[in-house]
N, C-alpha and C positions, 0 to 999 in steps of 0.2 A: 622523120626517121622511120625505117622499115622494121618490122618485127624480125627476130632471128630466123624464122621459117620462110621469109620472103626471099625468093631467088633473085639474082641480079637481072635475069631476063624479064621476070615479072615486074620488077621495079622500073626497068627502062620502058616497058610497054605502058605502064601506068602514067609515068611522068610525060611521055610523048603524047598520050591522049589528052592529058590535062593541058599541055601547051597548045594543042590544036583547038581547044575550046575557047570561044570568045565569051568573056564575062562582062556584062554591061557595067558601065561606070556606076550606075545607081546601086547595083548589088554590092559594090565596094564602098559606097558612101561618098563617091566623088560628085562633082558638079552640084554641090549643095544638098544632095540627097542623103538619107540615112540608110546605112546598110541594113538589110533585113535582120541580120544577127544582132544588131544594136537597137532594133525597134522594140519598144515595150508594147505588148498587146494587152488590151484590157476589155473586159465585158461589163455590162450594166445589169444590175439587178434592181428592178423597179424604176420605171421612167415616167415621171409626171412633171409638173411645172418646175419644181425645185431641181430635179435631176437635169432637165433640159437646160436650165441656167448653168449648172456645173459643166455639162458636156460641151456647151458652146465655148466655154473657156479652155477645154482640153483639146478639142479637135484641131485647132491650129498648130499645136506642138508638132514639129516635124519628126521627132523621134518617138512619137506615141501613136498608136493606131487602135481605134475601137473596132472590134470584130464581131461582137455579139450582144444581143439584148434579150433579157428574160423579164417578162411581166405577165401577171395573171390575167390581164385585160387585153384582148385582141386589139382594141382601138389604140391603146397606148403603145403596144408593140409596133403596130404599123406606123404610127406617127414617129416613133423613134427611129425606125429603119429609114423612113423618108429623110429625116434630118441627117443621119449619118451617111447614107448613100449619096445624097446630093452634095454633101461636102467633099467626098472622095471621088465623085464622078463615076461610080460603079454600082453594082447591086450585090456586093459581097457580104454585107452585114447579115448574120444568121439570127433567127428568132427562135425563142423557146418560151413555152408556157411555164414550165417547171425549171426553176433556176438550178436545180441539182444537175440537170443535163449540161448546163453551161459550165458548172464547176468540174464536171468530168473531163472537160477538154484540156489536154496537156499543153496545148499551144497558147493558152491564156495565162499571162503573168500576174495580172491584178484585176480587181473588181472595184467598181463604184457602186455602193449600196445606197439607194435613195428610196426605199419603201416607206410605208408608215412606221411609226415609232415601234410598234409591237414586234417588227421583224428585224430591226437594225442589229440588235445583239445576236440573236440566233443565226441570222444569215452571215454575219461577220465571222462567227466562230466556225461555222461550216466551211466558209471560204478559206479560213486560215488552216483548218484541218486538211483541206484539199490542196494546200501548198500555194495559195494565192496571197499576194499582198493586198491590203484592204484600205480603201478610203470609204469611211462610213459617215453619212449625214448624221447630224445630231437630232435628238438625244440618242446617244449610242447604246444606251441600255435603259429599259423601261422601269427597272428597279435597281436598288443598291446591289443586290446579289448578282444581277446580270452584268453590271459594270465590273464587279470584282472578277466574275468568271471570264468575261471577255478579256480583261487585261492579263489574267493568268494564262489564258489560251494563247494570246499573242506572244507572251514571253516563252511559253513552252514550245511553240511551233517556230519561233524565231522569224516571224513575218514582220514586214514593215506595215505600220498602222498610222493612219491619219484621221483624226476626228474632223468633221466638217465645221469646226469652230474657226472660220477663216479670218476672223478679226485679229488673230495673233500674227497674221501675215500682211496686215494692212497698215500703211505708213502712219496715218494719224493716230491710231491706237498704239502703235509701237512707240511713237514719239511721247505720248502721254505717260506710258509706263517707264520709258527711259528717264524722263525727268524725275519720276519717283525714285528710281534706282540710283540716280546720280545725286540725290539729295537736294535737288533744285527747290523742292517744296518744304525742306526741313524734315523733321521727323514725321513720318506718316501717322495720322491719327484716325481718320475715318474714310471709308470708301462707300460709294453708292452704286448699286447695281439695279438697273431697271428691269421689271418683269411685267407680264400681263397680270391683271387681277386674277388670282387663282379661282378656279371653278371646279365643281364636282358634279358630274352628270351621269346617272346610271339608267336613264330612260332608254327604251328601245323604240326605234322607228317601226312602223307597221311592216309586216312581212310582205314580200312580193314573190311572184313566181321565180324560181331559181333558174337562171339561164344555163345553157349547155356550157360545160367547163372549158371548152375551147373559146368561148366568148368571154366568160368570167369564171375563173376557177374559184368558187366561193370558199371551199375548204382550204385551199392554199392561201387565199386572201386572208382569212382569219388566222391561219397558222397557229401559233401558240396561244392566242387569245381565246377566251371562253366562247363557246358556240352561241349564236343567235341567228334569227331568220335573215335571209338575204334582203337587202334594200339597196338599190343602186346609189342612193345618196351617200351611203358610207364610202363607196368606191370613188365618189366624186369629191370627197373631202370632209363629209359630215362626221367622220370618225373623230375629228379633233374635239377635245373636251370630254370625250367618253372615257370613263375610268378604265374600261377594258382595253382600250386602244392607245391611250395617250400617256404621257409621262408626267408624274408629279403634279396633278391638278393643273396642268398647262404651265406650271412655273418654269419648266425647262425649255419652253419655246424660245424665250429670250434668255432665261437664266443660264442655259448651257453656254451662251456667249458672254453675258455680262458678269456672272459670278466667276467664270473662267478668267476673264481679264483682271478681276480683283485678286484672285488667287495669284496670278502672275505678278501684279503690282506689289503685292505683299511678300513676294518671294516664298510662296507657300505651296508650290507645286508638289511638295512631298508631305503635306500635312492637310489639316482641315480646321475650320473654326471649331471651338470646343462646345459652345452653347448656341442655341437657336430659340429665340423668344418671339412668338407671334404677337402682333398688335393689329389694330384695325386697318391700318394702311401700309404696313410694312412688317418685315421680320428682321430683328436685330440679332446679328451673329457676332460672337467675340472670339478672337484668336488668343492663343496662349501669350503672345507678345503684347496683348492689350489693344491691338487695333480692332476697330469695329467695322464690320461689313453690314451695311443697311440695305436690305433687299426691298426696294420701293415698288409698291403696286402702282404702276405708272399708266397703264393703258388697257382698254378693253374694246377692241384690240388697239385702237389708236386714238383714244379719247383724251381727257384732260391730263395735263402734265403736273407732276408733283412740284411744289414750290422749290424743291431742291435743285431743279433742272432748268436750264435755258431751253425754251420750247423749240427753237429753230434748228437744233442739232440733229434732228432726225430720229430714226428708230435705234434701239439698243444703246442709249447713252449711258456713260459711266462718269463718275466724278470721284477724284482723289483729292483729299484735303490733308495738308500737312501743317505743321506749326508756323511755316513761313509763307504759305501760298496754297493755291489749288489749281487743278486743271480738269476740264470737262471736254468730252468729245463724243461724237456719235456718228451715225451713218451718213450724215451730210458731208463728212470729211473735214468740217471746220473744227478748230481747237480754240477754246476760250480759257485763258490762264491768267492768274495773278501771282506775283506782281506783274505789272505791265511789261517789264523788261523781258520776261519769258516769251511774250508774244512776238517780240522782235527777233528771237532766235529761230523762228519757224522757217525751215527751208520752203522755197516757193512750191516745190513739187508736192509737199505734204498738204498744202492748202487746197490743192485741186483734186485730191484723191477721194473717191466715194467708197465708203466702207463695205458695200455689198460685193465688190469685185473679188472673185475667187481665183483669179489667174495665178497670183503669186503662191497661194496656198496649194493649188494643184501642182504647180511647178516644183514646189518643195517636196511634195509626195513622190513625184516621178524621179527627181534627183536623188532622193533617199533610197529609192528602189535600186538605183545603180550603186550608190555608196554603201548601202546597208546601215546607214546611220539612223538615229532617232529623228523623227519628224518634229515640226514645231508643235503639233498637238498630238503627241504620241499617246500610247495606251496608259502611261503613268500619269500624264497631265490630265487626260480624260477621266481617269478613275477618280482622282481627288476632287476635281471641280464638279463632276457629275454627282458624286456622293454627297458633297456639300449641298448641292441644289436639292437632291432628294431628301436629305435630312431636314432642310428648311421646309419643304413641302409637307413632310410628315408632321412636323411641329404645327404647321398651319391647320392640317386636317384634324389633329388631335386637340388643337387649341390649348397647348400648354408648352411651357419651356422644356426643352430637351437638352441633355448633355451627351456628347459622344466621345468615346475613346478613339482618338485619331490613329492609333496603332492597330487596335483590333477592329476598328470601323464598326463598333457596336455601341448602341445606346446604353447608358449607365443606369442600372436599376429601373428599367422600364420594359418589361416583357411585351406589352402591347405594341410599343414602338418597334421593338426588335422583330415582331411578327410581320410588320409592314415592310421590312427590308426585302422581302421576296413575295412572289405570287405563284400560285399553282399554274402549271403549263399544260394546256390541252394536248392530247395525243393527236397530232395532225398528219402524221406520216401516212401516205397512201401509195 
């Protein structure tokens, strides 16, 4: 339609010129191509080994396009650009040292955030404030307070959010949870979630000469974490296990996945376990409905397995036990269940799936960008499962049983534990 001020002559000139313009079929989405107006553009914030795995699952999507990468390390920026440009057969991927420049781009719809733990929450919130939908690797928040603030920010900005807890989108884990929900195991009694043996490390590596910030921007690498001297080993992965950089004494490395699956199995996405009791080889958590969640210290990082688990099931195994049977599964894709009749119900496709595949989880994120529906691991799911994991870690650190109010998300009658729900943030802006 023309506006009231448009004359008939102007209108005819406009429509005649448009008719003479040849529009490629690809621009209209024909011949199997996706129209540019229908393409979701995304940028990457922090590209290392984990992010590379995620991106390789996303690049083949025909309706999605990676257009930019931000990383504080030049070597990682360059490696990421090579990966993206080779996939598309061009040199279009733009690079940024400072991710805030990427967020300023109005043509980017979404971001994949795969920095170290210290940055996941702050970067996700800045992205949401900039109008971007967010896929954040886990753990999504380094403290309880960060998880709360992140979920609240996503709600307020009305962005689509997906936590990188991809096992919610993997068939063997889905099948195990479905059997619990369908009553195949009888009344649920106990759940086992595997984690690394928790560790606390506050030592500093020796300082090294700080490189030019175009090579490694050390201030931006540290971000909200406390300052310490530069050492390249931190940038290469030695930040893991360091209290200033890691989440919950490493408990959330696996716990963000396995505790999350137990939350789902117990239909507790809107609540938390009430109590957290640390023991020598586990943390016993109890829900209001009486179900126990046992967080087993299973590996360091891939060492001996707990007697609760079948060793061949791979990383991040979980086990659900009911009055009439049990089911266990892990990243091998295999499911072991009792009674034996359950084993015969397994679809053939479920038996062949490996749990580390992120394709379905990524696809769920992009589909929800279009529909504006909640993702499989949305901000509310993330909030409760992450807070439960952090609460368990705090109980282990303090070495005492803690009780939490699941509505207020505060510890009951324990000021010291409540102080540990947050950390001071360094002023990193420059």
